[in-house]
Structures are given as C-alpha cells and as structure tokens.
C-alpha positions, 0 to 999 in steps of 0.5 A: 183582184181587189176592188179599188178602195181609197185608203184612209179616206175618213182620216184624210178628209178630216185632216183636210178640213174641207171648206165648202168654198175652198180650192183643193188638190188631189195629187194622185187621182187614181180612180177618184175615191178621194176626189169624189169625197172632196167634191161631195164636201165642196159647195158650188163655189169650191174647186178641185184640181187633180193630177195623175201620171197614169193615162188610164187614171186621167181617162177614168177621171174624164169619164167620171167627172168630165161634166163636173164644173168644179173639177179639172184633171191634168196628166202630169207628175207631182213635179208639175204641180207649181206649173199647173197651179201657176197657170191657173192662178192658184199658187198661194190660194189652195186650202188643202193638198192630198198626196196619195203616194205609191201604186194604185190597186188598178195598176197593181191588179192589171197584169199588163202593167207589170207591177206585180209578181203575183201574175205574169205580164210584161215587165213595165212598171211605168206609172206613165205608160206614154213615156220613160224607161220600162223596168225591162229596159232598166234590167237589160241595160243597167250594170250589176253595180247599178242594179245592186245599188238600186235594189239595196237603196230603194228596196232595202234588200239585204241580198241585193248583191246576190240578186243583182248578180243573178239578174245579170247572169240570167239576162245573158241567156235571154232578156228578162221581159216579164214579171214571172221570170224576174220573180223566179230569178230573184226567188232563186237568188234569195237564200231566206224569205221574210215571213209572209213576203214573196222573196221578190217583193223588195226587188220589185219595189226598188225597180218600180221606185227607180223607173218612176223616180218616185222619191225624186218626184216626192222631194220636188213636190213637197216644197211646191205644196208649201208654196201653193197653200194659203195660210192655214191650208193643209197638206196631207200625205199618205205613204206606203213604205218607210222610204216615203214616210221618212222623207215626208216626216223629215220634210214636215219636221224641218219646215216646222222647225228650221233650226232643228238641223243646225249645230246648237253650238253655233249661232244661227245664220242670219238668213235662217227661214222662218217656220212655214208649216205646223205639224198637225197631230201624230201619224195616222194608220188604218184601223181594224175595220178598214184593214178587215175590208182593205188589207192593202191599207196595212202599210199606209201612214198619213201625215198632216201639216198646216201652212203658217201665215 
C-alpha cells in the first residue's frame, strides 16, 4: 500500500502563484493534498472550489474541510465545471485551476475498486461508483472489434488484436468479473513483456480510460477552464500518460497560437480567434527527491498556461 502523496505539489503551487484573496479550483480533490496546500496559502478572503467524481473522495473532503468556510466540494466530473462555476457566479473570475488527471492512490490501492491487477478484486474501474458502466460490463458486452480498438487506441497496446480475441474467447466459458482473471487472460495473450511492466498494464489503462471517458472529459473541461479564468489566471494540468499529455500540450499550444494549425499558404480566416492563453515555461516533471519517496510520480508531467486579457 502507498500512502497518499500529492504529486508535484511544490511545482503546482508555484505555478498557480496563489494570491491570498484569490478564487481557485481543484478539479480533482482526491484526498486533499493539493487542496490543503492551496488553502494554506489563501487568506480569509480567499476561496477554493473542489470537484471529484468519486463519492469516497467527496466524503473525505467533507470530513476534512467541512467546517472550512473558504472551501466547497462538488460531486461532479470535469465536464460540469462551467455549470458549477456559473451557478456560483465565478465564471471569468477564477485566479487558478489545477487539474490532476488520472487515478488516485486511494483508488488504485483499494482492491474493491478494481483498478489494479496487483490485487484481486471486482472488475469495476469506475471513478464514480454511483453511475455508469463498469469494466466488467464493458468486457462482457463489447465486440471483439470494439475491444481491439479500445485496447489499441487507449492502451497503445501493439498486441491489441490478440488480447481482444483472448478476452472474447475466455468470456465464453465464464464471465470475466475480477481483476485477477482479466490480468491472467491478457498475460497469456501477450507474447513479449515490456521490461518492468506487467503485460496487462496497457489493457487495464485502456479499459479505465474508456469506462470513465477520461479523454472526453479532458477535452470538455479545457475550454471551460479558459472561460472560467480571469485575466492572468493560471491553468495547471498534471497528466500521467502520453495520451493525456499530448491533448493538454496541443490544447495549450493552439490556444496560445490559433494560427499554428492553419495552412500558411492561405490567407487567415476573418473570424480567427485571438490567442486566449500564454504557455508558461516548459513541462515539469518530478525531481529525484520526490521520486525517492513517491515512485508513482515518475510519469507525471505538469503543464501551465496563463489567461490573456
């Protein structure tokens, strides 16, 4: 088991440049490591709005900060950000937004959540356990073609065809309802292993991303963040794998340089939007000291952008 440690905490707080009287958003409360640090930097007039899809995280937030007048928690996905901030009269007034993507240590370490192949548990993988299709239900109903496309596209698994065929064959004899069985089916289908990686790593990642619609949620929230920020407000995003990081990098670059995607041989369209963001610095990763105490930070990448007037 790993104690929960907020990833890139020092870097994220520095990137947000927290003002004592500012309003901030923590898009993934988790167990409150980033939120606690933001609250510690705020003065009495400051405010922190937090979101989380996980009912357990929302319960932890209410227990930890329920009496904190500067703090509010919402059980909601990223895609609800604009709705929540509009209801609170905060759109266009937020000084900083932090999005910490992916699965949290408490989710990963709880066998009952079904995120990990390291321990046996029900094949669930839902961040919001109160709604939606579980990984077991997805694996039971999806066609072989659908599974192959999911595992190749979201898991970047080169043996996706073999894995999908193995899953469909295995489920004919009995439902694949737990993590141990799925991991065993995948391991038997993958002919070679990546050094230091379990053969089911990419398949589990793909199913988790699909069940939680994580890339769709990210695509929905990023423009909402720009609209929510006040001029000079900061957007800081921590991602954990290449698909997320590429999406964040591309969004920030296009918002900073709207003309970058145009054909330079053609005149720009008259309705070309002005730049809405300025990219701040280069991508940041965990240093040796953090990696020594929190190995899960090894794949974390922090990107930051600032809202233009």
